[in-house]
C-alpha positions as CSV (number, residue, x, y, z in Angstrom):
1,X,-135.0,-93.8,-10.9
2,X,-132.0,-91.5,-10.2
3,X,-130.8,-90.1,-6.9
4,X,-133.0,-87.0,-7.1
5,X,-135.9,-88.7,-5.3
6,X,-136.7,-86.6,-2.3
7,X,-136.9,-89.5,0.1
8,X,-133.1,-90.0,-0.2
9,X,-132.6,-86.6,1.5
10,X,-133.3,-85.3,5.0
11,X,-136.4,-83.3,5.8
12,X,-134.3,-80.2,6.3
13,X,-132.6,-80.7,2.9
14,X,-136.0,-81.1,1.2
15,X,-137.4,-78.0,3.0
16,X,-134.4,-75.8,1.9
17,X,-134.7,-77.1,-1.7
18,X,-138.4,-76.3,-1.8
19,X,-137.7,-72.7,-0.6
20,X,-134.8,-72.3,-3.0
21,X,-136.9,-73.6,-5.9
22,X,-139.6,-71.1,-5.1
23,X,-137.0,-68.3,-5.1
24,X,-135.7,-69.5,-8.5
25,X,-137.7,-67.0,-10.6
26,X,-137.2,-63.3,-10.8
27,X,-140.9,-62.6,-10.7
28,X,-141.2,-64.3,-7.3
29,X,-138.2,-62.3,-6.0
30,X,-140.0,-59.2,-7.2
31,X,-143.2,-60.3,-5.4
32,X,-141.3,-60.9,-2.2
33,X,-139.5,-57.6,-2.4
34,X,-142.8,-55.8,-3.0
35,X,-144.4,-57.5,0.0
36,X,-141.5,-56.6,2.2
37,X,-141.5,-53.0,1.0
38,X,-145.3,-52.7,1.6
39,X,-144.9,-54.0,5.1
40,X,-148.5,-55.1,5.1
41,X,-150.8,-57.7,3.6
42,X,-151.5,-56.9,0.0
43,X,-154.7,-57.8,-1.7
44,X,-154.7,-56.7,-5.3
45,X,-151.9,-54.3,-5.9
46,X,-149.3,-57.0,-6.8
47,X,-150.5,-57.3,-10.4
48,X,-150.1,-53.6,-10.9
49,X,-146.4,-53.8,-9.7
50,X,-145.3,-56.4,-12.2
51,X,-145.1,-56.5,-16.0
52,X,-147.1,-59.8,-16.0
53,X,-150.6,-60.9,-16.6
54,X,-152.9,-61.5,-13.7
55,X,-153.0,-65.3,-14.2
56,X,-149.2,-65.4,-14.3
57,X,-148.9,-63.4,-11.1
58,X,-151.5,-65.7,-9.5
59,X,-149.4,-68.8,-10.4
60,X,-146.2,-67.2,-8.9
61,X,-148.2,-66.4,-5.7
62,X,-149.4,-70.0,-5.6
63,X,-145.8,-71.3,-5.8
64,X,-144.6,-68.9,-3.1
65,X,-147.5,-69.9,-0.9
66,X,-147.0,-73.6,-1.5
67,X,-143.3,-73.2,-0.5
68,X,-144.3,-71.4,2.7
69,X,-142.7,-68.1,1.8
70,X,-145.9,-66.2,1.9
71,X,-149.2,-66.5,3.6
72,X,-152.6,-65.8,2.0
73,X,-155.8,-64.9,3.8
74,X,-159.2,-64.5,2.2
75,X,-160.7,-61.1,2.8
76,X,-164.0,-60.7,1.0
77,X,-163.5,-61.4,-2.7
78,X,-159.7,-61.1,-2.5
79,X,-156.8,-63.0,-1.1
80,X,-154.4,-60.8,0.9
81,X,-150.8,-61.9,0.9
82,X,-147.9,-61.2,3.3
83,X,-144.4,-62.6,4.0
84,X,-144.1,-65.6,6.2
85,X,-141.3,-64.5,8.5
86,X,-140.6,-68.1,9.7
87,X,-139.6,-69.2,6.2
88,X,-137.2,-66.3,5.7
89,X,-135.6,-67.1,9.0
90,X,-135.2,-70.7,7.8
91,X,-133.3,-69.5,4.7
92,X,-131.2,-67.0,6.7
93,X,-130.3,-69.6,9.3
94,X,-129.3,-72.1,6.5
95,X,-127.0,-69.7,4.8
96,X,-125.6,-68.4,8.1
97,X,-124.7,-72.0,9.1
98,X,-123.1,-73.0,5.8
99,X,-121.1,-69.7,5.7
100,X,-119.9,-70.3,9.3
101,X,-118.8,-73.8,8.4
102,X,-116.9,-72.6,5.3
103,X,-115.2,-69.8,7.3
104,X,-114.2,-72.3,9.9
105,X,-112.7,-74.7,7.4
106,X,-110.9,-71.9,5.5
107,X,-111.3,-74.1,2.4
108,X,-108.5,-73.3,-0.1
109,X,-110.1,-75.1,-3.0
110,X,-110.3,-73.3,-6.3
């Protein structure tokens, strides 16, 4: 098999790739933005905020949860979702670090 096997990369590289993959769909970005705007755990309102069917929204929520970007808690018959701040900090730290390295090198390529 090719060099895309995850065991060929560090845990940190795999973690960032998982987060990036989960962010790779505009519906998931919209869900995250809605959860940030709401500033609370949301149980059923997410479907009303997106032009997507409920099963599609559920699949996107599952992807975000599996990547660790959101948390879901069962409350009665519903699952309430909120942002996992730790995952967002991981993404922020990653881009802050690579930006600092690029600025330090002052790479003149391209």
